Backbone atoms as SQL, in Angstrom:
CREATE TABLE atoms (id INTEGER PRIMARY KEY, chain TEXT, resi INTEGER, resn TEXT, atom TEXT, x REAL, y REAL, z REAL);
INSERT INTO atoms VALUES
  (1, 'A', 1, 'MET', 'N', 190.444, -15.886, -17.271),
  (2, 'A', 1, 'MET', 'CA', 189.877, -16.615, -18.392),
  (3, 'A', 1, 'MET', 'C', 191.029, -17.069, -19.280),
  (4, 'A', 2, 'LYS', 'N', 190.843, -18.196, -19.915),
  (5, 'A', 2, 'LYS', 'CA', 191.870, -18.768, -20.769),
  (6, 'A', 2, 'LYS', 'C', 191.291, -19.000, -22.159),
  (7, 'A', 3, 'ALA', 'N', 192.099, -18.718, -23.179),
  (8, 'A', 3, 'ALA', 'CA', 191.726, -19.006, -24.569),
  (9, 'A', 3, 'ALA', 'C', 192.533, -20.202, -25.038),
  (10, 'A', 4, 'LEU', 'N', 191.843, -21.204, -25.552),
  (11, 'A', 4, 'LEU', 'CA', 192.471, -22.392, -26.125),
  (12, 'A', 4, 'LEU', 'C', 192.279, -22.310, -27.635),
  (13, 'A', 5, 'ILE', 'N', 193.354, -22.029, -28.358),
  (14, 'A', 5, 'ILE', 'CA', 193.283, -21.709, -29.786),
  (15, 'A', 5, 'ILE', 'C', 193.894, -22.842, -30.611),
  (16, 'A', 6, 'ARG', 'N', 193.147, -23.277, -31.634),
  (17, 'A', 6, 'ARG', 'CA', 193.618, -24.302, -32.557),
  (18, 'A', 6, 'ARG', 'C', 193.721, -23.700, -33.957),
  (19, 'A', 7, 'ILE', 'N', 194.879, -23.879, -34.582),
  (20, 'A', 7, 'ILE', 'CA', 195.109, -23.350, -35.918),
  (21, 'A', 7, 'ILE', 'C', 195.466, -24.520, -36.830),
  (22, 'A', 8, 'THR', 'N', 194.727, -24.651, -37.933),
  (23, 'A', 8, 'THR', 'CA', 194.961, -25.745, -38.873),
  (24, 'A', 8, 'THR', 'C', 195.005, -25.197, -40.292),
  (25, 'A', 9, 'LEU', 'N', 195.665, -25.951, -41.163),
  (26, 'A', 9, 'LEU', 'CA', 195.698, -25.564, -42.565),
  (27, 'A', 9, 'LEU', 'C', 194.326, -25.799, -43.192),
  (28, 'A', 10, 'LYS', 'N', 193.948, -24.938, -44.110),
  (29, 'A', 10, 'LYS', 'CA', 192.687, -25.109, -44.826),
  (30, 'A', 10, 'LYS', 'C', 192.773, -26.336, -45.724),
  (31, 'A', 11, 'ASN', 'N', 191.610, -26.919, -46.013),
  (32, 'A', 11, 'ASN', 'CA', 191.551, -28.055, -46.944),
  (33, 'A', 11, 'ASN', 'C', 192.123, -27.619, -48.286),
  (34, 'A', 12, 'GLY', 'N', 192.898, -28.493, -48.889),
  (35, 'A', 12, 'GLY', 'CA', 193.486, -28.188, -50.182),
  (36, 'A', 12, 'GLY', 'C', 194.878, -27.585, -50.088),
  (37, 'A', 13, 'VAL', 'N', 195.286, -27.139, -48.899),
  (38, 'A', 13, 'VAL', 'CA', 196.637, -26.602, -48.721),
  (39, 'A', 13, 'VAL', 'C', 197.564, -27.766, -48.394),
  (40, 'A', 14, 'LEU', 'N', 198.664, -27.870, -49.127),
  (41, 'A', 14, 'LEU', 'CA', 199.615, -28.944, -48.890),
  (42, 'A', 14, 'LEU', 'C', 200.178, -28.855, -47.472),
  (43, 'A', 15, 'ASP', 'N', 200.363, -30.016, -46.847),
  (44, 'A', 15, 'ASP', 'CA', 200.846, -30.092, -45.477),
  (45, 'A', 15, 'ASP', 'C', 202.064, -31.026, -45.423),
  (46, 'A', 16, 'PRO', 'N', 203.267, -30.516, -45.766),
  (47, 'A', 16, 'PRO', 'CA', 204.441, -31.383, -45.778),
  (48, 'A', 16, 'PRO', 'C', 204.786, -31.965, -44.406),
  (49, 'A', 17, 'GLN', 'N', 204.543, -31.224, -43.332),
  (50, 'A', 17, 'GLN', 'CA', 204.811, -31.761, -41.994),
  (51, 'A', 17, 'GLN', 'C', 203.862, -32.911, -41.678),
  (52, 'A', 18, 'GLY', 'N', 202.623, -32.770, -42.062),
  (53, 'A', 18, 'GLY', 'CA', 201.657, -33.845, -41.858),
  (54, 'A', 18, 'GLY', 'C', 202.060, -35.099, -42.620),
  (55, 'A', 19, 'LYS', 'N', 202.517, -34.913, -43.868),
  (56, 'A', 19, 'LYS', 'CA', 202.969, -36.055, -44.669),
  (57, 'A', 19, 'LYS', 'C', 204.203, -36.711, -44.045),
  (58, 'A', 20, 'ALA', 'N', 205.118, -35.905, -43.494),
  (59, 'A', 20, 'ALA', 'CA', 206.313, -36.459, -42.845),
  (60, 'A', 20, 'ALA', 'C', 205.922, -37.269, -41.606),
  (61, 'A', 21, 'ILE', 'N', 204.973, -36.764, -40.837),
  (62, 'A', 21, 'ILE', 'CA', 204.492, -37.487, -39.661),
  (63, 'A', 21, 'ILE', 'C', 203.840, -38.796, -40.090),
  (64, 'A', 22, 'GLU', 'N', 203.016, -38.701, -41.125),
  (65, 'A', 22, 'GLU', 'CA', 202.335, -39.894, -41.649),
  (66, 'A', 22, 'GLU', 'C', 203.351, -40.957, -42.068),
  (67, 'A', 23, 'GLY', 'N', 204.389, -40.548, -42.790),
  (68, 'A', 23, 'GLY', 'CA', 205.423, -41.486, -43.220),
  (69, 'A', 23, 'GLY', 'C', 206.181, -42.087, -42.044),
  (70, 'A', 24, 'ALA', 'N', 206.476, -41.275, -41.040),
  (71, 'A', 24, 'ALA', 'CA', 207.203, -41.760, -39.867),
  (72, 'A', 24, 'ALA', 'C', 206.367, -42.772, -39.084),
  (73, 'A', 25, 'VAL', 'N', 205.091, -42.499, -38.953),
  (74, 'A', 25, 'VAL', 'CA', 204.204, -43.420, -38.237),
  (75, 'A', 25, 'VAL', 'C', 204.142, -44.755, -38.971),
  (76, 'A', 26, 'ARG', 'N', 203.990, -44.697, -40.276),
  (77, 'A', 26, 'ARG', 'CA', 203.955, -45.939, -41.067),
  (78, 'A', 26, 'ARG', 'C', 205.301, -46.662, -41.004),
  (79, 'A', 27, 'GLY', 'N', 206.401, -45.883, -40.948),
  (80, 'A', 27, 'GLY', 'CA', 207.725, -46.467, -40.823),
  (81, 'A', 27, 'GLY', 'C', 207.910, -47.216, -39.507),
  (82, 'A', 28, 'LEU', 'N', 207.154, -46.831, -38.501),
  (83, 'A', 28, 'LEU', 'CA', 207.186, -47.537, -37.221),
  (84, 'A', 28, 'LEU', 'C', 206.362, -48.812, -37.251),
  (85, 'A', 29, 'GLY', 'N', 205.683, -49.052, -38.376),
  (86, 'A', 29, 'GLY', 'CA', 204.868, -50.255, -38.503),
  (87, 'A', 29, 'GLY', 'C', 203.474, -50.099, -37.936),
  (88, 'A', 30, 'ILE', 'N', 203.092, -48.862, -37.621),
  (89, 'A', 30, 'ILE', 'CA', 201.743, -48.606, -37.097),
  (90, 'A', 30, 'ILE', 'C', 200.784, -48.528, -38.273),
  (91, 'A', 31, 'THR', 'N', 199.720, -49.305, -38.202),
  (92, 'A', 31, 'THR', 'CA', 198.741, -49.331, -39.290),
  (93, 'A', 31, 'THR', 'C', 197.416, -48.764, -38.799),
  (94, 'A', 32, 'GLY', 'N', 196.504, -48.612, -39.714),
  (95, 'A', 32, 'GLY', 'CA', 195.167, -48.150, -39.364),
  (96, 'A', 32, 'GLY', 'C', 195.045, -46.643, -39.276),
  (97, 'A', 33, 'ILE', 'N', 195.976, -45.912, -39.892),
  (98, 'A', 33, 'ILE', 'CA', 195.867, -44.449, -39.906),
  (99, 'A', 33, 'ILE', 'C', 195.574, -43.985, -41.318),
  (100, 'A', 34, 'GLY', 'N', 194.952, -42.841, -41.411),
  (101, 'A', 34, 'GLY', 'CA', 194.676, -42.226, -42.704),
  (102, 'A', 34, 'GLY', 'C', 195.566, -41.015, -42.881),
  (103, 'A', 35, 'ASP', 'N', 195.028, -40.008, -43.502),
  (104, 'A', 35, 'ASP', 'CA', 195.741, -38.769, -43.754),
  (105, 'A', 35, 'ASP', 'C', 196.080, -38.083, -42.430),
  (106, 'A', 36, 'VAL', 'N', 197.264, -37.505, -42.326),
  (107, 'A', 36, 'VAL', 'CA', 197.680, -36.776, -41.130),
  (108, 'A', 36, 'VAL', 'C', 197.818, -35.306, -41.483),
  (109, 'A', 37, 'ARG', 'N', 197.207, -34.447, -40.686),
  (110, 'A', 37, 'ARG', 'CA', 197.322, -32.998, -40.849),
  (111, 'A', 37, 'ARG', 'C', 197.892, -32.438, -39.558),
  (112, 'A', 38, 'GLN', 'N', 198.842, -31.550, -39.653),
  (113, 'A', 38, 'GLN', 'CA', 199.521, -30.969, -38.513),
  (114, 'A', 38, 'GLN', 'C', 199.019, -29.547, -38.310),
  (115, 'A', 39, 'GLY', 'N', 198.962, -29.101, -37.057),
  (116, 'A', 39, 'GLY', 'CA', 198.514, -27.748, -36.767),
  (117, 'A', 39, 'GLY', 'C', 199.214, -27.191, -35.545),
  (118, 'A', 40, 'LYS', 'N', 198.650, -26.116, -34.999),
  (119, 'A', 40, 'LYS', 'CA', 199.214, -25.466, -33.819),
  (120, 'A', 40, 'LYS', 'C', 198.141, -25.362, -32.741),
  (121, 'A', 41, 'PHE', 'N', 198.581, -25.433, -31.494),
  (122, 'A', 41, 'PHE', 'CA', 197.707, -25.223, -30.350),
  (123, 'A', 41, 'PHE', 'C', 198.347, -24.148, -29.488),
  (124, 'A', 42, 'ILE', 'N', 197.595, -23.104, -29.180),
  (125, 'A', 42, 'ILE', 'CA', 198.113, -21.990, -28.388),
  (126, 'A', 42, 'ILE', 'C', 197.171, -21.748, -27.224),
  (127, 'A', 43, 'GLU', 'N', 197.736, -21.657, -26.035),
  (128, 'A', 43, 'GLU', 'CA', 196.960, -21.391, -24.818),
  (129, 'A', 43, 'GLU', 'C', 197.341, -20.003, -24.320),
  (130, 'A', 44, 'VAL', 'N', 196.343, -19.128, -24.162),
  (131, 'A', 44, 'VAL', 'CA', 196.585, -17.753, -23.744),
  (132, 'A', 44, 'VAL', 'C', 195.772, -17.456, -22.487),
  (133, 'A', 45, 'GLN', 'N', 196.437, -17.013, -21.442),
  (134, 'A', 45, 'GLN', 'CA', 195.750, -16.590, -20.227),
  (135, 'A', 45, 'GLN', 'C', 195.334, -15.136, -20.425),
  (136, 'A', 46, 'LEU', 'N', 194.044, -14.867, -20.272),
  (137, 'A', 46, 'LEU', 'CA', 193.508, -13.516, -20.450),
  (138, 'A', 46, 'LEU', 'C', 193.181, -12.906, -19.095),
  (139, 'A', 47, 'THR', 'N', 193.428, -11.611, -18.961),
  (140, 'A', 47, 'THR', 'CA', 193.023, -10.922, -17.737),
  (141, 'A', 47, 'THR', 'C', 191.592, -10.404, -17.851),
  (142, 'A', 48, 'GLU', 'N', 191.078, -10.340, -19.065),
  (143, 'A', 48, 'GLU', 'CA', 189.704, -9.890, -19.300),
  (144, 'A', 48, 'GLU', 'C', 188.721, -10.927, -18.762),
  (145, 'A', 49, 'THR', 'N', 187.714, -10.472, -18.021),
  (146, 'A', 49, 'THR', 'CA', 186.722, -11.388, -17.462),
  (147, 'A', 49, 'THR', 'C', 185.393, -11.345, -18.207),
  (148, 'A', 50, 'ASP', 'N', 185.161, -10.324, -18.997),
  (149, 'A', 50, 'ASP', 'CA', 183.929, -10.213, -19.774),
  (150, 'A', 50, 'ASP', 'C', 184.044, -11.100, -21.013),
  (151, 'A', 51, 'GLN', 'N', 183.105, -12.023, -21.174),
  (152, 'A', 51, 'GLN', 'CA', 183.140, -13.010, -22.263),
  (153, 'A', 51, 'GLN', 'C', 183.191, -12.353, -23.638),
  (154, 'A', 52, 'SER', 'N', 182.364, -11.359, -23.883),
  (155, 'A', 52, 'SER', 'CA', 182.321, -10.739, -25.217),
  (156, 'A', 52, 'SER', 'C', 183.592, -9.952, -25.512),
  (157, 'A', 53, 'LYS', 'N', 184.145, -9.279, -24.517),
  (158, 'A', 53, 'LYS', 'CA', 185.404, -8.554, -24.718),
  (159, 'A', 53, 'LYS', 'C', 186.557, -9.532, -24.932),
  (160, 'A', 54, 'ALA', 'N', 186.562, -10.624, -24.197),
  (161, 'A', 54, 'ALA', 'CA', 187.604, -11.644, -24.363),
  (162, 'A', 54, 'ALA', 'C', 187.543, -12.220, -25.773),
  (163, 'A', 55, 'LYS', 'N', 186.335, -12.455, -26.267),
  (164, 'A', 55, 'LYS', 'CA', 186.165, -12.981, -27.622),
  (165, 'A', 55, 'LYS', 'C', 186.740, -12.002, -28.645),
  (166, 'A', 56, 'GLN', 'N', 186.498, -10.713, -28.470),
  (167, 'A', 56, 'GLN', 'CA', 187.042, -9.709, -29.387),
  (168, 'A', 56, 'GLN', 'C', 188.570, -9.704, -29.371),
  (169, 'A', 57, 'ILE', 'N', 189.151, -9.845, -28.178),
  (170, 'A', 57, 'ILE', 'CA', 190.610, -9.870, -28.049),
  (171, 'A', 57, 'ILE', 'C', 191.190, -11.069, -28.797),
  (172, 'A', 58, 'VAL', 'N', 190.594, -12.236, -28.577),
  (173, 'A', 58, 'VAL', 'CA', 191.102, -13.454, -29.212),
  (174, 'A', 58, 'VAL', 'C', 190.920, -13.389, -30.727),
  (175, 'A', 59, 'GLU', 'N', 189.783, -12.896, -31.187),
  (176, 'A', 59, 'GLU', 'CA', 189.564, -12.738, -32.629),
  (177, 'A', 59, 'GLU', 'C', 190.639, -11.858, -33.246),
  (178, 'A', 60, 'GLN', 'N', 190.946, -10.738, -32.598),
  (179, 'A', 60, 'GLN', 'CA', 191.959, -9.826, -33.131),
  (180, 'A', 60, 'GLN', 'C', 193.337, -10.492, -33.145),
  (181, 'A', 61, 'MET', 'N', 193.682, -11.195, -32.070),
  (182, 'A', 61, 'MET', 'CA', 194.975, -11.896, -32.025),
  (183, 'A', 61, 'MET', 'C', 195.087, -12.899, -33.153),
  (184, 'A', 62, 'CYS', 'N', 194.027, -13.690, -33.356),
  (185, 'A', 62, 'CYS', 'CA', 194.059, -14.722, -34.386),
  (186, 'A', 62, 'CYS', 'C', 194.173, -14.115, -35.776),
  (187, 'A', 63, 'LYS', 'N', 193.345, -13.114, -36.069),
  (188, 'A', 63, 'LYS', 'CA', 193.328, -12.517, -37.405),
  (189, 'A', 63, 'LYS', 'C', 194.593, -11.731, -37.720),
  (190, 'A', 64, 'ASP', 'N', 195.118, -10.989, -36.717),
  (191, 'A', 64, 'ASP', 'CA', 196.240, -10.088, -36.965),
  (192, 'A', 64, 'ASP', 'C', 197.612, -10.696, -36.731),
  (193, 'A', 65, 'LEU', 'N', 197.685, -11.803, -35.982),
  (194, 'A', 65, 'LEU', 'CA', 198.998, -12.305, -35.615),
  (195, 'A', 65, 'LEU', 'C', 199.153, -13.825, -35.706),
  (196, 'A', 66, 'LEU', 'N', 198.263, -14.559, -35.085),
  (197, 'A', 66, 'LEU', 'CA', 198.493, -15.989, -34.888),
  (198, 'A', 66, 'LEU', 'C', 198.229, -16.847, -36.121),
  (199, 'A', 67, 'ALA', 'N', 197.229, -16.505, -36.915),
  (200, 'A', 67, 'ALA', 'CA', 196.861, -17.331, -38.070),
  (201, 'A', 67, 'ALA', 'C', 197.056, -16.556, -39.369),
  (202, 'A', 68, 'ASN', 'N', 197.551, -17.255, -40.364),
  (203, 'A', 68, 'ASN', 'CA', 197.599, -16.708, -41.718),
  (204, 'A', 68, 'ASN', 'C', 196.279, -17.106, -42.359),
  (205, 'A', 69, 'THR', 'N', 195.304, -16.209, -42.326),
  (206, 'A', 69, 'THR', 'CA', 193.938, -16.563, -42.729),
  (207, 'A', 69, 'THR', 'C', 193.790, -16.876, -44.217),
  (208, 'A', 70, 'VAL', 'N', 194.831, -16.661, -45.005),
  (209, 'A', 70, 'VAL', 'CA', 194.787, -17.055, -46.408),
  (210, 'A', 70, 'VAL', 'C', 194.847, -18.579, -46.518),
  (211, 'A', 71, 'ILE', 'N', 195.669, -19.208, -45.674),
  (212, 'A', 71, 'ILE', 'CA', 195.867, -20.656, -45.770),
  (213, 'A', 71, 'ILE', 'C', 195.482, -21.415, -44.498),
  (214, 'A', 72, 'GLU', 'N', 195.125, -20.696, -43.426),
  (215, 'A', 72, 'GLU', 'CA', 194.839, -21.365, -42.159),
  (216, 'A', 72, 'GLU', 'C', 193.450, -21.010, -41.628),
  (217, 'A', 73, 'ASN', 'N', 192.849, -21.972, -40.954),
  (218, 'A', 73, 'ASN', 'CA', 191.625, -21.759, -40.190),
  (219, 'A', 73, 'ASN', 'C', 191.994, -21.690, -38.726),
  (220, 'A', 74, 'TYR', 'N', 191.167, -21.036, -37.954),
  (221, 'A', 74, 'TYR', 'CA', 191.376, -21.042, -36.511),
  (222, 'A', 74, 'TYR', 'C', 190.038, -21.233, -35.805),
  (223, 'A', 75, 'ALA', 'N', 190.134, -21.806, -34.628),
  (224, 'A', 75, 'ALA', 'CA', 188.965, -21.986, -33.758),
  (225, 'A', 75, 'ALA', 'C', 189.482, -21.872, -32.336),
  (226, 'A', 76, 'TYR', 'N', 188.604, -21.499, -31.423),
  (227, 'A', 76, 'TYR', 'CA', 189.044, -21.359, -30.047),
  (228, 'A', 76, 'TYR', 'C', 187.893, -21.591, -29.090),
  (229, 'A', 77, 'ASP', 'N', 188.270, -21.892, -27.866),
  (230, 'A', 77, 'ASP', 'CA', 187.319, -22.005, -26.768),
  (231, 'A', 77, 'ASP', 'C', 187.794, -21.057, -25.676),
  (232, 'A', 78, 'LEU', 'N', 186.851, -20.412, -25.025),
  (233, 'A', 78, 'LEU', 'CA', 187.159, -19.593, -23.853),
  (234, 'A', 78, 'LEU', 'C', 186.748, -20.375, -22.622),
  (235, 'A', 79, 'VAL', 'N', 187.692, -20.524, -21.690),
  (236, 'A', 79, 'VAL', 'CA', 187.470, -21.322, -20.488),
  (237, 'A', 79, 'VAL', 'C', 187.644, -20.414, -19.274),
  (238, 'A', 80, 'PRO', 'N', 186.668, -20.436, -18.350),
  (239, 'A', 80, 'PRO', 'CA', 186.798, -19.584, -17.152),
  (240, 'A', 80, 'PRO', 'C', 188.036, -19.919, -16.334);
């Protein structure tokens, strides 16, 4: 089983990397974009085959290590 984890900054948290990307894109002359927010994508191969146990493992990883839950949100999908 594989966990596909997305971590993004919460609304209202300043995103200097997103602003830098936004400025660079506009500097290239690309138009038609709005606000840019940057995040992280993490792919984890799990040896656990039980869906509920895998969910518990991923929740613990996200809360204890991967995401700073004060300023970041996380979401994930479990894929067989």
